[in-house]
RODO-2510 file (C-alpha; in nm, 4 decimals, decimal comma):
residues 452
     n   res          X          Y          Z
     1     m     3,1900     0,8787    -1,1361
     2     k     2,8326     0,9623    -1,0323
     3     r     2,7068     0,6418    -1,1955
     4     r     2,9604     0,4383    -0,9965
     5     l     2,8438     0,6008    -0,6740
     6     i     2,4799     0,5239    -0,7507
     7     v     2,5649     0,1618    -0,8320
     8     s     2,7675     0,1381    -0,5123
     9     v     2,4800     0,2724    -0,3034
    10     a     2,2334     0,0364    -0,4726
    11     l     2,4593    -0,2614    -0,4013
    12     g     2,4902    -0,1475    -0,0412
    13     v     2,1120    -0,1398    -0,0042
    14     v     2,0803    -0,4879    -0,1553
    15     m     2,3443    -0,6253     0,0802
    16     a     2,1839    -0,4578     0,3817
    17     l     1,8388    -0,5883     0,2955
    18     a     1,9781    -0,9323     0,2200
    19     a     2,1244    -0,9394     0,5705
    20     m     1,7793    -0,9036     0,7240
    21     p     1,6300    -1,2031     0,9070
    22     a     1,3948    -1,4321     0,7136
    23     v     1,0962    -1,2442     0,8559
    24     a     1,1770    -0,8780     0,9181
    25     t     0,8797    -0,8223     1,1475
    26     a     0,7916    -0,8990     1,5075
    27     l     0,5319    -1,1588     1,4122
    28     p     0,5590    -1,4918     1,5924
    29     s     0,5768    -1,8255     1,4105
    30     m     0,2619    -2,0355     1,4166
    31     p     0,0702    -2,2589     1,1733
    32     s    -0,2203    -2,1166     0,9763
    33     t    -0,4450    -2,3902     1,1212
    34     k    -0,4748    -2,1757     1,4338
    35     f    -0,6882    -1,9325     1,2334
    36     g    -1,0275    -1,9872     1,0764
    37     p    -1,1213    -1,8531     0,7309
    38     s    -1,3710    -1,5684     0,6984
    39     a    -1,6314    -1,8130     0,5636
    40     g    -1,6753    -1,9313     0,9202
    41     c    -1,7856    -1,5862     1,0359
    42     g    -2,1392    -1,6116     0,8929
    43     c    -2,3051    -1,5016     1,2171
    44     h    -2,1448    -1,1632     1,1526
    45     a    -2,2780    -1,1430     0,7970
    46     a    -2,3151    -0,7636     0,7829
    47     l    -1,9660    -0,7053     0,9192
    48     l    -1,8243    -0,9762     0,6936
    49     t    -1,9676    -0,8050     0,3864
    50     q    -1,8065    -0,4785     0,4942
    51     w    -1,4700    -0,6491     0,5394
    52     q    -1,4905    -0,8132     0,1947
    53     e    -1,5018    -0,4675     0,0320
    54     s    -1,2148    -0,3347     0,2387
    55     m    -0,8476    -0,3041     0,1511
    56     h    -0,7710    -0,5357     0,4443
    57     a    -0,9402    -0,8203     0,2568
    58     k    -0,7503    -0,7283    -0,0609
    59     a    -0,4147    -0,6605     0,1020
    60     i    -0,2227    -0,9482    -0,0587
    61     v    -0,3984    -0,9311    -0,3982
    62     d    -0,3874    -0,5520    -0,4404
    63     p    -0,2348    -0,5046    -0,7907
    64     i    -0,0580    -0,1837    -0,6909
    65     y     0,1028    -0,3546    -0,3912
    66     l     0,2071    -0,6548    -0,5995
    67     l     0,3608    -0,4280    -0,8616
    68     k     0,5734    -0,2424    -0,6068
    69     l     0,6616    -0,5682    -0,4302
    70     k     0,7854    -0,7182    -0,7578
    71     e     0,9954    -0,4107    -0,8324
    72     g     1,1350    -0,4154    -0,4796
    73     e     1,2173    -0,7851    -0,4907
    74     e     1,4020    -0,7414    -0,8182
    75     a     1,5951    -0,4425    -0,6826
    76     t     1,6952    -0,6100    -0,3540
    77     g     1,7615    -0,9616    -0,4710
    78     g     1,4476    -1,0994    -0,3094
    79     a     1,5093    -0,9579     0,0386
    80     l     1,2097    -0,7233     0,0548
    81     g     0,9251    -0,9771     0,0474
    82     p     0,9235    -1,0927     0,4112
    83     y     0,9416    -0,7333     0,5301
    84     c     0,6403    -0,6143     0,3254
    85     n     0,4259    -0,9272     0,3365
    86     g     0,4112    -0,9270     0,7160
    87     c     0,1481    -0,6537     0,7085
    88     h    -0,0252    -0,7666     0,3906
    89     a    -0,0536    -1,1417     0,4648
    90     p     0,0372    -1,1893     0,8328
    91     i    -0,1025    -1,5415     0,8755
    92     a     0,0803    -1,6713     0,5679
    93     v     0,4051    -1,5112     0,6877
    94     m     0,3714    -1,6520     1,0402
    95     a     0,3083    -1,9966     0,8926
    96     g     0,6064    -1,9731     0,6562
    97     e     0,3751    -2,0014     0,3545
    98     l     0,4908    -1,6757     0,1969
    99     t     0,8310    -1,5128     0,1967
   100     s     0,8462    -1,3432    -0,1431
   101     l     0,6264    -1,3268    -0,4532
   102     d     0,5302    -1,6939    -0,4770
   103     q     0,1781    -1,7357    -0,3373
   104     s     0,1311    -2,0959    -0,4525
   105     g     0,1958    -2,2408    -0,1071
   106     m    -0,0493    -2,0207     0,0779
   107     s    -0,3387    -2,1727     0,2712
   108     k    -0,6946    -2,0561     0,2188
   109     v    -0,6894    -1,8376     0,5282
   110     g    -0,3402    -1,7140     0,4458
   111     k    -0,4665    -1,5822     0,1121
   112     e    -0,7243    -1,3670     0,2887
   113     g    -0,4712    -1,0980     0,3737
   114     v    -0,5644    -0,9105     0,6892
   115     t    -0,8516    -1,1410     0,7765
   116     c    -1,1008    -1,1550     1,0644
   117     d    -0,9369    -1,4201     1,2795
   118     f    -0,5972    -1,2561     1,2643
   119     c    -0,7152    -0,9204     1,4012
   120     h    -0,9350    -1,0893     1,6596
   121     q    -0,6393    -1,2847     1,7991
   122     v    -0,4142    -0,9806     1,8325
   123     n    -0,3590    -0,8846     2,1964
   124     g    -0,0933    -0,6153     2,1955
   125     t     0,2311    -0,4807     2,0573
   126     d     0,5515    -0,6836     2,0559
   127     g     0,8522    -0,4543     2,0846
   128     t     0,8714    -0,1188     1,9090
   129     l     0,5419    -0,0197     1,7490
   130     g     0,5384    -0,0535     1,3690
   131     n     0,6467    -0,2986     1,0973
   132     t     0,3817    -0,5539     1,2020
   133     s     0,4726    -0,5368     1,5700
   134     t     0,1580    -0,7306     1,6608
   135     a     0,1477    -0,9778     1,9466
   136     v    -0,0766    -1,2687     1,8483
   137     t    -0,2262    -1,5291     2,0850
   138     g    -0,3080    -1,8144     1,8444
   139     d    -0,5355    -1,9663     2,1117
   140     g    -0,8604    -1,9284     1,9177
   141     i    -1,0228    -1,6905     2,1685
   142     k    -1,1841    -1,4077     1,9726
   143     l    -1,0876    -1,0699     2,1144
   144     a    -1,2854    -0,7504     2,0567
   145     q    -1,4025    -0,4290     2,2221
   146     l    -1,7256    -0,5828     2,3571
   147     q    -1,7061    -0,5938     2,7358
   148     d    -1,9732    -0,8662     2,7634
   149     p    -1,9208    -1,0901     2,4582
   150     q    -2,2074    -1,3321     2,3989
   151     a    -2,1053    -1,5910     2,1418
   152     p    -2,1135    -1,9665     2,0734
   153     h    -1,7328    -1,9579     2,0515
   154     a    -1,4655    -1,8528     2,2980
   155     a    -1,4565    -1,4724     2,3226
   156     a    -1,3122    -1,2106     2,5559
   157     y    -1,2997    -0,8343     2,6016
   158     s    -0,9887    -0,6589     2,4680
   159     q    -0,9217    -0,3002     2,5639
   160     f    -0,6346    -0,3046     2,3123
   161     h    -0,8888    -0,3197     2,0290
   162     e    -1,0062     0,0284     2,1303
   163     t    -0,6617     0,1864     2,0969
   164     a    -0,4807     0,3521     1,8080
   165     e    -0,1816     0,1325     1,8832
   166     f    -0,3801    -0,1626     1,7505
   167     c    -0,3734     0,0066     1,4082
   168     g    -0,0269     0,1556     1,4539
   169     n     0,1280    -0,1925     1,4611
   170     c     0,1022    -0,1927     1,0810
   171     h     0,0334     0,1715     0,9967
   172     n     0,3801     0,2845     1,0965
   173     v     0,6442     0,1483     0,8602
   174     d     1,0169     0,2044     0,9063
   175     h     1,2958     0,1171     0,6648
   176     p     1,4368    -0,2229     0,7697
   177     t     1,8017    -0,1178     0,7606
   178     n     1,8237     0,2553     0,8328
   179     g     1,5045     0,3028     1,0341
   180     m     1,3669     0,6062     0,8472
   181     h     0,9903     0,6497     0,8683
   182     l     0,8553     0,5412     0,5297
   183     e     0,4956     0,5585     0,6521
   184     a     0,3990     0,7281     0,9769
   185     t     0,0206     0,7497     0,9890
   186     y     0,0117     0,6464     1,3551
   187     t     0,2835     0,8948     1,4529
   188     e     0,1080     1,1735     1,2619
   189     w    -0,2043     1,1007     1,4686
   190     k    -0,0094     1,0623     1,7937
   191     n     0,1544     1,4042     1,7574
   192     g    -0,1656     1,5787     1,6513
   193     p    -0,4820     1,7258     1,8063
   194     y    -0,7003     1,4170     1,7600
   195     a    -0,4853     1,2093     1,9960
   196     a    -0,4936     1,4899     2,2525
   197     e    -0,8741     1,4842     2,2367
   198     g    -0,8949     1,1063     2,2733
   199     i    -1,0164     1,0458     1,9167
   200     v    -0,8619     0,7208     1,7915
   201     c    -0,8408     0,5613     1,4458
   202     q    -1,1457     0,3401     1,5026
   203     d    -1,3651     0,6416     1,5831
   204     c    -1,3284     0,7668     1,2241
   205     h    -1,2397     0,4615     1,0149
   206     m    -1,4725     0,2111     1,1823
   207     t    -1,7889     0,4197     1,2144
   208     p    -2,0398     0,5067     0,9393
   209     g    -1,9729     0,8082     0,7231
   210     a    -1,6879     1,0553     0,7378
   211     g    -1,5521     1,1686     1,0724
   212     v    -1,6548     1,0507     1,4170
   213     t    -2,0085     0,9110     1,4152
   214     k    -2,0556     0,7533     1,7551
   215     p    -2,2473     0,5893     1,8969
   216     n    -2,3346     0,3502     1,6166
   217     p    -2,6093     0,1265     1,7572
   218     g    -2,6605    -0,2209     1,6133
   219     k    -2,5779    -0,5886     1,6468
   220     a    -2,2335    -0,7418     1,6297
   221     a    -2,3948    -1,0698     1,5185
   222     g    -2,7313    -1,1551     1,3677
   223     m    -2,8525    -1,3400     1,6779
   224     g    -2,6667    -1,1148     1,9214
   225     p    -2,8086    -0,8470     2,1516
   226     d    -2,8730    -0,4878     2,0508
   227     r    -2,5747    -0,2777     2,1465
   228     e    -2,5272     0,0934     2,1958
   229     h    -2,2217     0,0982     1,9738
   230     i    -2,0514    -0,1407     1,7339
   231     y    -1,7623    -0,0823     1,4976
   232     t    -1,8023    -0,1223     1,1222
   233     m    -1,5451    -0,3315     0,9334
   234     t    -1,4968    -0,0771     0,6552
   235     w    -1,1676     0,1004     0,7374
   236     a    -1,2515     0,3427     0,4582
   237     g    -0,9581     0,5526     0,3451
   238     g    -0,8820     0,7135     0,0112
   239     n    -0,8679     0,4084    -0,2153
   240     v    -1,1533     0,4816    -0,4553
   241     g    -1,0207     0,2515    -0,7279
   242     l    -0,9774    -0,0705    -0,5312
   243     g    -1,1661    -0,0282    -0,2025
   244     d    -1,5270     0,0655    -0,1305
   245     a    -1,5526     0,3500    -0,3831
   246     a    -1,8527     0,5261    -0,2292
   247     l    -1,7090     0,5284     0,1220
   248     a    -1,3624     0,6316     0,0024
   249     e    -1,5001     0,9198    -0,2035
   250     q    -1,7136     1,0330     0,0895
   251     r    -1,4070     1,0273     0,3143
   252     l    -1,1941     1,2241     0,0671
   253     k    -1,4591     1,4924     0,0156
   254     a    -1,4827     1,5464     0,3915
   255     a    -1,1065     1,5604     0,4508
   256     a    -1,0209     1,9081     0,3232
   257     e    -1,1748     2,2514     0,3037
   258     l    -1,0768     2,4734     0,0125
   259     g    -1,0945     2,8515     0,0268
   260     l    -1,0466     3,0913    -0,2642
   261     e    -0,9846     3,4630    -0,2211
   262     v    -1,0114     3,6906    -0,5251
   263     p    -1,1261     4,0537    -0,5528
   264     e    -1,4771     4,1054    -0,6848
   265     i    -1,3840     4,3928    -0,9148
   266     v    -1,0535     4,4671    -1,0894
   267     e    -1,0647     4,7253    -1,3669
   268     s    -0,7109     4,6587    -1,4918
   269     g    -0,3713     4,5315    -1,3833
   270     e    -0,2898     4,2191    -1,1861
   271     v    -0,5505     4,0113    -1,0058
   272     a    -0,4283     3,8632    -0,6771
   273     v    -0,5514     3,5116    -0,5963
   274     k    -0,5086     3,3118    -0,2764
   275     a    -0,6100     2,9467    -0,2435
   276     t    -0,6078     2,7928     0,1048
   277     i    -0,6401     2,4237     0,1894
   278     t    -0,7261     2,3203     0,5451
   279     n    -0,7093     1,9644     0,6743
   280     v    -1,0461     1,9593     0,8493
   281     g    -1,1356     1,5897     0,8463
   282     a    -0,8250     1,3726     0,8832
   283     g    -0,6512     1,2930     1,2098
   284     h    -0,3266     1,2405     1,0162
   285     y    -0,1495     1,4246     0,7353
   286     l    -0,3038     1,4822     0,3932
   287     p    -0,2082     1,2683     0,2160
   288     t    -0,0845     0,9894     0,4416
   289     g     0,0536     0,6381     0,4044
   290     l     0,2999     0,5723     0,1235
   291     t     0,3015     0,9380     0,0281
   292     e     0,5550     0,9201    -0,2543
   293     v     0,2930     0,7047    -0,4302
   294     r    -0,0258     0,8843    -0,3245
   295     q    -0,1126     1,1940    -0,5236
   296     m    -0,2946     1,5040    -0,3974
   297     w    -0,2722     1,8244    -0,5948
   298     l    -0,4291     2,1670    -0,6263
   299     e    -0,5144     2,3258    -0,9596
   300     v    -0,6062     2,6931    -0,9908
   301     v    -0,7254     2,8029    -1,3346
   302     a    -0,8473     3,1450    -1,4517
   303     t    -1,0520     3,1614    -1,7735
   304     d    -1,1719     3,4673    -1,9638
   305     e    -1,5113     3,5057    -2,1311
   306     a    -1,3812     3,3573    -2,4561
   307     g    -1,2693     3,0414    -2,2765
   308     n    -0,8991     3,1237    -2,2890
   309     e    -0,6886     3,0313    -1,9872
   310     v    -0,5146     3,3403    -1,8529
   311     m    -0,3620     3,1453    -1,5628
   312     s    -0,3088     2,7762    -1,4879
   313     e    -0,1191     2,6680    -1,1770
   314     r    -0,0640     2,3342    -1,0040
   315     r     0,0833     2,2370    -0,6683
   316     d     0,1429     1,8789    -0,5605
   317     f     0,1317     1,7642    -0,1995
   318     g     0,3297     1,4626    -0,0889
   319     s     0,6782     1,3455    -0,0052
   320     v     0,9895     1,2912    -0,2153
   321     l     1,2526     1,0381    -0,1060
   322     k     1,6292     1,0738    -0,1463
   323     d     1,9170     0,8267    -0,1205
   324     a     2,2490     0,8492     0,0637
   325     e     2,4048     1,0491    -0,2194
   326     g     2,1229     1,3045    -0,2214
   327     n     1,9643     1,1773    -0,5425
   328     f     1,5874     1,2176    -0,5673
   329     p     1,3284     1,0911    -0,6249
   330     v     1,4224     0,7328    -0,5370
   331     e     1,2351     0,4160    -0,4490
   332     l     1,1559     0,3432    -0,0847
   333     w     1,4132     0,0624    -0,0584
   334     d     1,6892     0,3068    -0,1621
   335     a     1,5711     0,5871     0,0653
   336     v     1,7573     0,7226     0,3658
   337     d     1,5584     1,0434     0,4186
   338     f     1,3005     1,2791     0,2696
   339     h     1,4120     1,5316     0,0126
   340     s     1,0874     1,7216     0,0669
   341     d     0,7571     1,6801     0,2474
   342     d     0,4846     1,9423     0,2119
   343     r     0,1812     1,7518     0,3323
   344     i    -0,0854     1,9133     0,5516
   345     a    -0,1055     1,8227     0,9201
   346     p    -0,4402     1,7766     1,1017
   347     r    -0,6343     2,1045     1,1361
   348     e    -0,3555     2,3004     0,9731
   349     s    -0,3711     2,5052     0,6542
   350     t    -0,1469     2,5932     0,3650
   351     s    -0,1962     2,8814     0,1228
   352     n    -0,0789     2,9513    -0,2295
   353     d    -0,0672     3,2982    -0,3886
   354     y    -0,1084     3,3564    -0,7609
   355     s    -0,1809     3,6433    -0,9971
   356     f    -0,2869     3,7036    -1,3537
   357     p    -0,3474     4,0115    -1,5757
   358     m    -0,7102     4,1225    -1,5779
   359     a    -0,8932     4,0674    -1,9065
   360     a    -1,1356     4,3065    -2,0749
   361     g    -1,4346     4,1061    -1,9534
   362     a    -1,5172     3,8879    -1,6544
   363     v    -1,2726     3,6154    -1,5542
   364     t    -1,3728     3,2899    -1,3847
   365     v    -1,1268     3,1545    -1,1276
   366     k    -1,1627     2,7904    -1,0311
   367     a    -0,9666     2,6083    -0,7601
   368     t    -0,9875     2,2286    -0,7405
   369     l    -0,8234     1,9825    -0,5027
   370     y    -0,7731     1,6358    -0,6531
   371     y    -0,6631     1,2964    -0,5209
   372     r    -0,5419     0,9692    -0,6723
   373     s    -0,4090     0,6731    -0,4763
   374     c    -0,1322     0,6299    -0,7349
   375     s    -0,0132     0,7759    -1,0642
   376     e    -0,1717     0,6901    -1,3974
   377     e     0,1570     0,5333    -1,5070
   378     m     0,1679     0,3057    -1,2023
   379     a    -0,1971     0,2073    -1,2438
   380     e    -0,1356     0,1195    -1,6092
   381     k     0,1637    -0,0972    -1,5138
   382     a    -0,0496    -0,2758    -1,2554
   383     g    -0,3358    -0,3256    -1,5033
   384     v    -0,5982    -0,1377    -1,3014
   385     e    -0,7973     0,1824    -1,3344
   386     i    -0,7499     0,4336    -1,0541
   387     p    -0,9897     0,7292    -1,0843
   388     t    -0,9173     1,0883    -0,9914
   389     t    -1,1408     1,2166    -0,7117
   390     t    -1,2344     1,5802    -0,6655
   391     m    -1,1913     1,6469    -0,2938
   392     a    -1,3032     2,0097    -0,3017
   393     e    -1,3828     2,2764    -0,5586
   394     v    -1,4542     2,6512    -0,5485
   395     t    -1,5307     2,8916    -0,8334
   396     k    -1,5376     3,2737    -0,8245
   397     t    -1,5746     3,5440    -1,0848
   398     v    -1,3763     3,8673    -1,1127
   399     f    -1,5555     4,1502    -1,2918
   400     p    -1,3969     4,4469    -1,4730
   401     s    -1,6518     4,6951    -1,3264
   402     a    -1,9390     4,7264    -1,0818
   403     e    -2,1809     4,7387    -1,3741
   404     a    -2,0422     4,4140    -1,5161
   405     k    -2,0745     4,2532    -1,1744
   406     a    -2,4395     4,3606    -1,1412
   407     a    -2,5168     4,2252    -1,4875
   408     g    -2,3367     3,9021    -1,4129
   409     v    -2,5178     3,8461    -1,0836
   410     e    -2,8552     3,9027    -1,2521
   411     a    -2,7623     3,6486    -1,5192
   412     e    -2,6518     3,3913    -1,2604
   413     p    -2,8947     3,3793    -0,9663
   414     g    -2,7375     3,2313    -0,6566
   415     a    -2,3872     3,3604    -0,7354
   416     e    -2,4238     3,6861    -0,5434
   417     d    -2,1244     3,6461    -0,3107
   418     g    -1,8544     3,7829    -0,5371
   419     g    -1,9749     3,5614    -0,8206
   420     e    -1,8973     3,2459    -0,6209
   421     t    -2,0461     2,9088    -0,7074
   422     e    -1,9762     2,5624    -0,5731
   423     s    -2,0150     2,2653    -0,8066
   424     g    -2,3151     2,4132    -0,9874
   425     s    -2,5360     2,4184    -0,6771
   426     g    -2,7161     2,7362    -0,7867
   427     a    -2,8200     2,5845    -1,1198
   428     l    -2,9409     2,2691    -0,9485
   429     l    -3,1544     2,4773    -0,7113
   430     w    -3,3328     2,6535    -0,9965
   431     i    -3,3898     2,3233    -1,1746
   432     a    -3,5432     2,1810    -0,8594
   433     i    -3,7742     2,4850    -0,8179
   434     a    -3,8854     2,4600    -1,1789
   435     a    -3,9570     2,0897    -1,1409
   436     a    -4,1634     2,1575    -0,8290
   437     v    -4,3711     2,4229    -1,0084
   438     v    -4,4399     2,1835    -1,2959
   439     t    -4,5427     1,9095    -1,0531
   440     v    -4,7860     2,1380    -0,8639
   441     a    -4,9367     2,2620    -1,1908
   442     a    -4,9901     1,9087    -1,3165
   443     a    -5,1564     1,8090    -0,9913
   444     a    -5,3927     2,1087    -1,0149
   445     v    -5,4963     2,0103    -1,3680
   446     v    -5,5758     1,6564    -1,2528
   447     l    -5,7919     1,7826    -0,9632
   448     m    -5,9844     2,0188    -1,1920
   449     r    -6,0599     1,7353    -1,4335
   450     k    -6,1846     1,5157    -1,1509
   451     k    -6,4177     1,7917    -1,0287
   452     k    -6,5624     1,8239    -1,3786
***
């Protein structure tokens, strides 16, 4: 009986998706000839190079996206393609060059995914924000945040390019038939403290480094004037495997703060451990986006002096989708609601309590927060390597007595605060000091020889 219900629900989803219009987005129809390829943006060489490394440039060739699109098309009888491709290849969709998986009819500029001339001809939101709700001019006038554009081509100031709504047009995604929020990065920002403070997406994702780094002086074009602030074309997020790895890793390491509370001395009995994660660097939830695919997890491991694990705990952060019958987890096209969602909102914290029996000797407790943009299984199916990134890491030592603590601190200089170390920084410091001493000694020998 249960199997019949599941089949019935699946058929209902297919029929509902099949009833969608040919293009399930708000994008207008217009030929791709109204947009120039990125090769024509040579005057903006530095910005062009940044874009080429971004996930915007790779949106329609991203192997993970193509894998999920293929699975979705097979599950919905080919109805999902127009809905998803609107954000990933908007020019090709507007031109009718791409409706499903077949990319053979795409123009050169259509194949560029979220390319320069598309974003710079966007002038607002058409209808309800989300699901590629972008209003596009198609008149060739390049729009940007520069109030006094100086260019050999038609250009104009666009206040819309300075708003979070510009990004929210694609970075809010609702189910095409039941309207549930599948991705809500814009809404997470809108309802959080960053929006209240006037910090928008561009302030973090289009400035150098992690967080808000404004102003960013420079030139928008090689021959253009010096400007107090220009945006970068990086849009760095958490995609270490397919995007700009260095920028993505930097962003992930600045997103969360990890605290670890353990007693310094426990003679016997249970040792209480508390690990706390705080979202200190993201204006949206951690993780965000397609959060049933993204992976963020905490591992807390306690190891005795012999190397034996006396405790090993893991907690995953993300969302789990359910279908109309309450089954979970399910794919996004079958989803009607969230079964669970334990992600961390901006500037909020979540704590986890653990315990383990104290060993005869010292015990090292290590807490590590990890991130992957998809599972190993999904990456293998897509034929790509997606690395695991360490977002934060803290290590502390619990001693069985005050004497053991004193001996341990003497043996490990730099770990005086309850035996705490962070990523081996104490060892690196002593190596650096030793290297400096050797360098000074060598220089002294050289000077003495010269005097002789």
